[in-house]
VOPAGU-2260 file (C-alpha; in pm, 1 decimal, decimal comma):
REM VOPAGU-2260
SITE   aa  ch    i         X         Y         Z
SITE  UNK   A    0       0,0       0,0       0,0
SITE  UNK   A    1     278,1     245,4      92,6
SITE  UNK   A    2     474,4     147,8    -218,6
SITE  UNK   A    3     170,0     225,2    -433,1
SITE  UNK   A    4     129,6     565,1    -263,9
SITE  UNK   A    5     501,0     636,4    -316,1
SITE  UNK   A    6     468,5     552,1    -686,8
SITE  UNK   A    7     167,3     784,6    -719,4
SITE  UNK   A    8     359,3    1067,6    -550,5
SITE  UNK   A    9     657,0    1008,4    -781,7
SITE  UNK   A   10     433,4    1020,6   -1091,8
SITE  UNK   A   11     269,5    1340,3    -966,5
SITE  UNK   A   12     611,5    1498,6    -906,2
SITE  UNK   A   13     712,8    1413,0   -1262,7
SITE  UNK   A   14     390,2    1567,3   -1396,1
SITE  UNK   A   15     448,1    1881,7   -1189,6
SITE  UNK   A   16     800,3    1909,8   -1329,7
SITE  UNK   A   17     668,0    1888,7   -1686,7
SITE  UNK   A   18     394,3    2145,6   -1617,9
SITE  UNK   A   19     651,4    2379,1   -1462,1
SITE  UNK   A   20     866,5    2349,9   -1773,4
SITE  UNK   A   21     567,2    2436,4   -1993,8
SITE  UNK   A   22     473,4    2730,5   -1771,2
SITE  UNK   A   23     831,3    2856,8   -1785,8
SITE  UNK   A   24     817,4    2854,1   -2165,9
SITE  UNK   A   25     485,7    3037,0   -2162,6
SITE  UNK   A   26     621,0    3290,9   -1914,4
SITE  UNK   A   27     925,3    3361,7   -2130,3
SITE  UNK   A   28     698,4    3412,3   -2433,7
SITE  UNK   A   29     471,4    3651,0   -2243,2
SITE  UNK   A   30     765,2    3848,6   -2102,2
SITE  UNK   A   31     920,0    3880,3   -2449,0
SITE  UNK   A   32     586,6    3999,8   -2584,9
SITE  UNK   A   33     558,5    4253,7   -2305,1
SITE  UNK   A   34     908,3    4384,3   -2382,1
SITE  UNK   A   35     836,7    4391,2   -2755,5
SITE  UNK   A   36    1102,0    4128,6   -2830,4
SITE  UNK   A   37     882,6    3843,6   -2957,1
SITE  UNK   A   38     941,2    3753,9   -3321,8
SITE  UNK   A   39     729,8    3440,2   -3325,7
SITE  UNK   A   40     514,5    3225,3   -3105,2
SITE  UNK   A   41     648,0    2874,0   -3085,4
SITE  UNK   A   42     582,2    2520,4   -2975,5
SITE  UNK   A   43     203,7    2541,7   -2929,8
SITE  UNK   A   44     -82,8    2785,5   -2891,2
SITE  UNK   A   45     -82,0    2836,4   -2515,2
SITE  UNK   A   46    -325,0    3120,9   -2499,5
SITE  UNK   A   47    -587,0    3273,7   -2724,1
SITE  UNK   A   48    -515,5    3607,2   -2556,9
SITE  UNK   A   49    -152,0    3593,6   -2661,9
SITE  UNK   A   50    -232,3    3465,0   -3010,0
SITE  UNK   A   51    -477,2    3750,8   -3056,5
SITE  UNK   A   52    -233,3    4009,7   -2924,8
SITE  UNK   A   53      64,7    3879,6   -3115,7
SITE  UNK   A   54    -127,1    3833,3   -3440,1
SITE  UNK   A   55     -36,9    3466,2   -3470,6
SITE  UNK   A   56    -153,0    3295,7   -3786,7
SITE  UNK   A   57    -130,6    2919,4   -3832,0
SITE  UNK   A   58      46,6    2798,4   -4146,1
SITE  UNK   A   59     -89,8    2486,2   -4309,7
SITE  UNK   A   60     162,1    2205,4   -4279,4
SITE  UNK   A   61     403,5    2414,6   -4072,0
SITE  UNK   A   62     559,4    2236,4   -3772,8
SITE  UNK   A   63     389,1    2426,6   -3489,2
SITE  UNK   A   64     621,3    2730,4   -3511,0
SITE  UNK   A   65     432,0    3011,8   -3675,8
SITE  UNK   A   66     541,6    3355,1   -3793,1
SITE  UNK   A   67     371,3    3663,2   -3660,1
SITE  UNK   A   68     196,8    3939,6   -3837,1
SITE  UNK   A   69     166,6    4262,3   -3643,5
SITE  UNK   A   70    -167,5    4320,7   -3474,8
SITE  UNK   A   71    -323,2    4667,1   -3464,8
SITE  UNK   A   72    -214,8    4729,2   -3104,4
SITE  UNK   A   73     150,5    4649,1   -3177,0
SITE  UNK   A   74     224,7    4864,1   -3479,0
SITE  UNK   A   75     361,1    5153,7   -3275,7
SITE  UNK   A   76     730,4    5235,7   -3240,9
SITE  UNK   A   77     752,0    5008,7   -2938,6
SITE  UNK   A   78     713,8    4695,9   -3150,9
SITE  UNK   A   79     511,8    4388,4   -3058,1
SITE  UNK   A   80     395,5    4380,3   -2702,1
SITE  UNK   A   81     341,9    4669,2   -2468,7
SITE  UNK   A   82     401,9    4686,9   -2097,2
SITE  UNK   A   83      63,2    4840,4   -2040,4
SITE  UNK   A   84    -131,3    4587,9   -2250,6
SITE  UNK   A   85    -392,2    4463,1   -2002,0
SITE  UNK   A   86    -445,8    4129,6   -2176,9
SITE  UNK   A   87     -78,0    4042,3   -2167,2
SITE  UNK   A   88     -41,1    4161,7   -1809,8
SITE  UNK   A   89    -346,1    3957,0   -1710,8
SITE  UNK   A   90    -190,2    3654,7   -1880,7
SITE  UNK   A   91     140,6    3718,7   -1700,4
SITE  UNK   A   92     -30,8    3741,5   -1360,1
SITE  UNK   A   93    -224,7    3425,1   -1441,0
SITE  UNK   A   94     102,0    3245,1   -1520,0
SITE  UNK   A   95     254,1    3368,5   -1194,1
SITE  UNK   A   96     -45,3    3232,1   -1003,9
SITE  UNK   A   97     -27,3    2897,6   -1189,6
SITE  UNK   A   98     345,7    2871,7   -1119,9
SITE  UNK   A   99     291,0    2949,4    -751,5
SITE  UNK   A  100      22,7    2680,4    -736,6
SITE  UNK   A  101     254,8    2424,6    -894,6
SITE  UNK   A  102     543,1    2513,0    -661,9
SITE  UNK   A  103     310,1    2477,0    -364,5
SITE  UNK   A  104     174,1    2146,1    -489,7
SITE  UNK   A  105     527,6    2017,7    -546,8
SITE  UNK   A  106     620,7    2122,1    -194,2
SITE  UNK   A  107     317,6    1939,5     -54,0
SITE  UNK   A  108     407,0    1628,8    -253,9
SITE  UNK   A  109     760,2    1638,8    -111,3
SITE  UNK   A  110     615,2    1662,5     239,0
SITE  UNK   A  111     379,8    1371,0     166,0
SITE  UNK   A  112     674,7    1167,6      34,3
SITE  UNK   A  113     872,8    1240,3     351,5
SITE  UNK   A  114     567,1    1153,9     562,2
SITE  UNK   A  115     546,7     820,8     380,4
SITE  UNK   A  116     914,5     748,9     453,2
SITE  UNK   A  117     863,6     829,0     820,5
SITE  UNK   A  118     547,7     617,0     834,4
SITE  UNK   A  119     740,9     325,5     685,4
SITE  UNK   A  120    1025,9     377,7     933,0
SITE  UNK   A  121     785,3     397,1    1227,5
SITE  UNK   A  122     609,3      78,2    1118,5
SITE  UNK   A  123     941,1    -105,8    1086,8
SITE  UNK   A  124    1056,4      15,3    1430,1
SITE  UNK   A  125     726,1     -83,8    1591,6
SITE  UNK   A  126     753,8    -432,7    1444,5
SITE  UNK   A  127    1112,9    -467,8    1567,1
SITE  UNK   A  128    1019,6    -340,6    1913,6
SITE  UNK   A  129     722,0    -581,1    1935,5
SITE  UNK   A  130     946,9    -875,0    1850,4
SITE  UNK   A  131    1201,6    -774,6    2115,8
SITE  UNK   A  132     937,6    -705,1    2381,6
SITE  UNK   A  133     782,8   -1046,4    2324,6
SITE  UNK   A  134    1086,3   -1187,4    2504,9
SITE  UNK   A  135    1077,6   -1165,2    2882,9
SITE  UNK   A  136    1308,8    -892,9    3021,1
SITE  UNK   A  137    1469,8   -1146,2    3259,1
SITE  UNK   A  138    1601,7   -1336,4    2956,3
SITE  UNK   A  139    1766,4   -1029,0    2798,0
SITE  UNK   A  140    2117,9    -906,5    2850,8
SITE  UNK   A  141    2203,2    -538,8    2904,0
SITE  UNK   A  142    2285,6    -485,6    2534,9
SITE  UNK   A  143    1940,8    -612,4    2431,4
SITE  UNK   A  144    1771,3    -384,3    2684,0
SITE  UNK   A  145    1975,7     -88,2    2558,2
SITE  UNK   A  146    1878,7    -175,8    2200,4
SITE  UNK   A  147    1508,8    -172,8    2298,9
SITE  UNK   A  148    1556,1     168,1    2454,4
SITE  UNK   A  149    1733,9     292,7    2139,6
SITE  UNK   A  150    1448,4     168,2    1919,4
SITE  UNK   A  151    1190,9     335,6    2143,7
SITE  UNK   A  152    1384,1     664,9    2132,5
SITE  UNK   A  153    1410,9     641,9    1753,8
SITE  UNK   A  154    1034,6     582,2    1732,7
SITE  UNK   A  155     968,3     890,6    1944,8
SITE  UNK   A  156    1199,2    1090,6    1717,4
SITE  UNK   A  157    1007,2     970,9    1409,5
SITE  UNK   A  158     675,7    1069,7    1570,7
SITE  UNK   A  159     818,1    1417,4    1642,5
SITE  UNK   A  160     933,5    1448,4    1281,7
SITE  UNK   A  161     587,0    1351,8    1155,9
SITE  UNK   A  162     427,4    1610,7    1386,2
SITE  UNK   A  163     673,2    1870,9    1257,2
SITE  UNK   A  164     571,3    1789,9     898,2
SITE  UNK   A  165     204,8    1847,6     983,3
SITE  UNK   A  166     296,3    2182,8    1142,8
SITE  UNK   A  167     511,7    2273,9     841,3
SITE  UNK   A  168     226,5    2198,0     602,4
SITE  UNK   A  169     -12,5    2416,5     800,1
SITE  UNK   A  170     244,6    2697,3     819,5
SITE  UNK   A  171     297,7    2674,2     442,5
SITE  UNK   A  172     -74,9    2699,6     374,2
SITE  UNK   A  173    -104,6    3011,1     589,5
SITE  UNK   A  174     195,2    3168,9     414,5
SITE  UNK   A  175      42,3    3082,7      75,1
SITE  UNK   A  176    -279,6    3262,4     166,8
SITE  UNK   A  177     -76,8    3573,3     252,9
SITE  UNK   A  178     116,7    3550,2     -74,1
SITE  UNK   A  179    -211,1    3519,6    -266,0
SITE  UNK   A  180    -344,8    3828,9     -90,7
SITE  UNK   A  181     -26,7    4020,3    -175,5
SITE  UNK   A  182     -40,3    3922,6    -543,7
SITE  UNK   A  183    -410,5    4002,2    -559,7
SITE  UNK   A  184    -343,5    4343,4    -404,7
SITE  UNK   A  185     -78,7    4416,6    -668,3
SITE  UNK   A  186    -321,1    4312,3    -940,2
SITE  UNK   A  187    -598,0    4529,0    -799,8
SITE  UNK   A  188    -368,5    4833,0    -794,4
SITE  UNK   A  189    -301,3    4763,2   -1162,1
SITE  UNK   A  190    -677,4    4708,9   -1222,9
SITE  UNK   A  191    -639,5    4346,4   -1334,5
SITE  UNK   A  192    -884,9    4077,9   -1239,2
SITE  UNK   A  193    -806,3    3713,6   -1182,1
SITE  UNK   A  194   -1021,4    3437,3   -1047,5
SITE  UNK   A  195    -822,2    3253,8    -783,0
SITE  UNK   A  196    -909,6    2888,6    -789,3
């Protein structure tokens, strides 16, 4: 059961890594568009907002990389993309929020993976302690009694580590709420709207 859970966590971590890579690519494209440096929109159509803004036109038979024609809002001296373009800024803030969500999810998965390791360790220690305690204390030498005490202390340490993980997770969630409020406040001062989900 624990092995299955560990495999699920590992798969989810791999998926998060791939999504982070895709978000990074999207973020770079948006930032280039905002700075007026984008010459083309590549790899895939991530956002209708960006395609509209950047004037992307699909070429029949072309391998996903498509040239740009200038859209009406980008034909000024500043080139494609404008820092004050609300659609691009909204897209950028959305990407920031998505990236934050992925980072948080990855962090939670790492905590869950560590929790699983500790759970496995605790289970193993409990089994070992049960086996040792099944023998009468009068039949044990001082080394065996010391080993029992060591196992018990290690179990207590594992329990403390698991409690600390629970506290860390709660602390992270509170910090995330504050970060969301801060980002939302920045967006509101810029008059952008975003649905936090």
